[in-house]
C-alpha positions in Angstrom: -78.3 -53.2 151.2 -80.9 -53.1 147.7 -83.1 -49.7 149.4 -86.0 -51.5 150.0 -88.0 -52.1 153.1 -90.4 -54.6 153.9 -93.4 -55.2 155.6 -93.8 -58.3 157.8 -97.0 -59.5 159.0 -97.0 -62.9 161.4 -93.7 -65.0 159.6 -94.0 -63.3 155.9 -91.8 -60.4 154.3 -93.9 -58.6 151.7 -92.0 -55.5 149.9 -93.4 -51.8 151.4 -91.6 -49.2 150.1 -88.0 -48.2 148.8 -85.8 -45.7 150.7 -83.2 -45.4 147.9 -84.6 -44.4 144.6 -83.2 -46.4 141.5 -84.2 -49.2 144.1 -81.0 -51.8 143.8 -77.7 -52.1 144.5 -75.2 -51.7 148.1 -77.1 -48.2 149.0 -77.4 -48.8 152.5 -73.1 -49.2 152.2 -73.6 -45.2 152.2 -75.4 -44.8 154.8 -77.2 -45.0 158.4 -80.1 -45.2 160.1 -81.9 -44.2 163.7 -84.7 -45.1 165.2 -86.9 -43.5 168.6 -89.3 -45.8 169.4 -92.7 -44.5 171.4 -95.0 -46.7 172.7 -94.1 -50.7 173.2 -91.0 -51.1 173.5 -89.5 -52.2 170.1 -87.0 -55.8 169.8 -84.9 -56.2 167.0 -82.5 -53.9 165.8 -81.1 -51.1 168.7 -83.2 -47.9 169.7 -81.3 -44.9 170.3 -78.2 -45.9 168.3 -76.9 -45.3 164.9 -76.9 -48.5 162.5 -75.1 -49.9 159.4 -77.9 -49.7 156.1 -74.9 -53.0 154.7 -76.7 -54.9 157.1 -80.9 -55.3 157.4 -81.6 -53.9 160.0 -85.2 -54.9 161.7 -88.2 -53.0 164.6 -90.4 -55.4 165.6 -93.3 -55.1 168.9 -94.6 -58.3 170.8 -97.0 -59.0 172.2 -97.9 -63.0 173.8 -101.1 -62.1 175.7 -104.2 -61.3 173.8 -104.1 -57.9 172.7 -104.1 -55.3 170.2 -100.5 -53.5 171.0 -99.2 -49.3 168.7 -95.7 -47.8 169.1 -94.5 -44.7 167.1 -90.3 -45.8 165.6 -89.2 -42.3 164.3 -86.4 -42.8 162.2 -83.7 -40.4 160.7 -81.4 -42.2 157.9 -77.8 -40.4 158.0 -75.1 -40.3 155.0 -72.4 -40.4 158.0 -71.8 -42.8 160.4 -71.0 -40.0 163.8 -75.3 -40.0 162.6 -74.3 -35.2 162.4 -76.2 -35.3 158.4 -79.1 -35.9 158.5 -80.4 -37.2 154.6 -84.5 -38.4 155.7 -86.2 -38.7 158.7 -90.5 -40.5 158.9 -92.4 -41.1 162.1 -94.2 -45.0 160.7 -96.1 -47.1 163.4 -96.1 -50.6 164.2 -99.5 -52.0 165.1 -99.4 -55.9 167.1 -102.1 -57.8 167.8 -103.5 -61.7 169.5 -106.5 -62.4 169.1 
């Protein structure tokens, strides 16, 4: 993909930040990603699996009852498909609330 991340609120995606600088082109062809979540289970892309960034990956949490939920998502980016050469890590909090 192009080196950017988006944030989704309801059905709207907006730019969040760059994971590759400068963004643009297809840096995702050379990188792989793995997420490990704790808290509420995520839906979307597989967890605890090394996935290619040459296609879009998405992790989200969903609640169908009136409550607020949260999950922590530890992300690791690799420069190899085997997931051995770490180039970046980060932890993100996913929040969802149904009013």
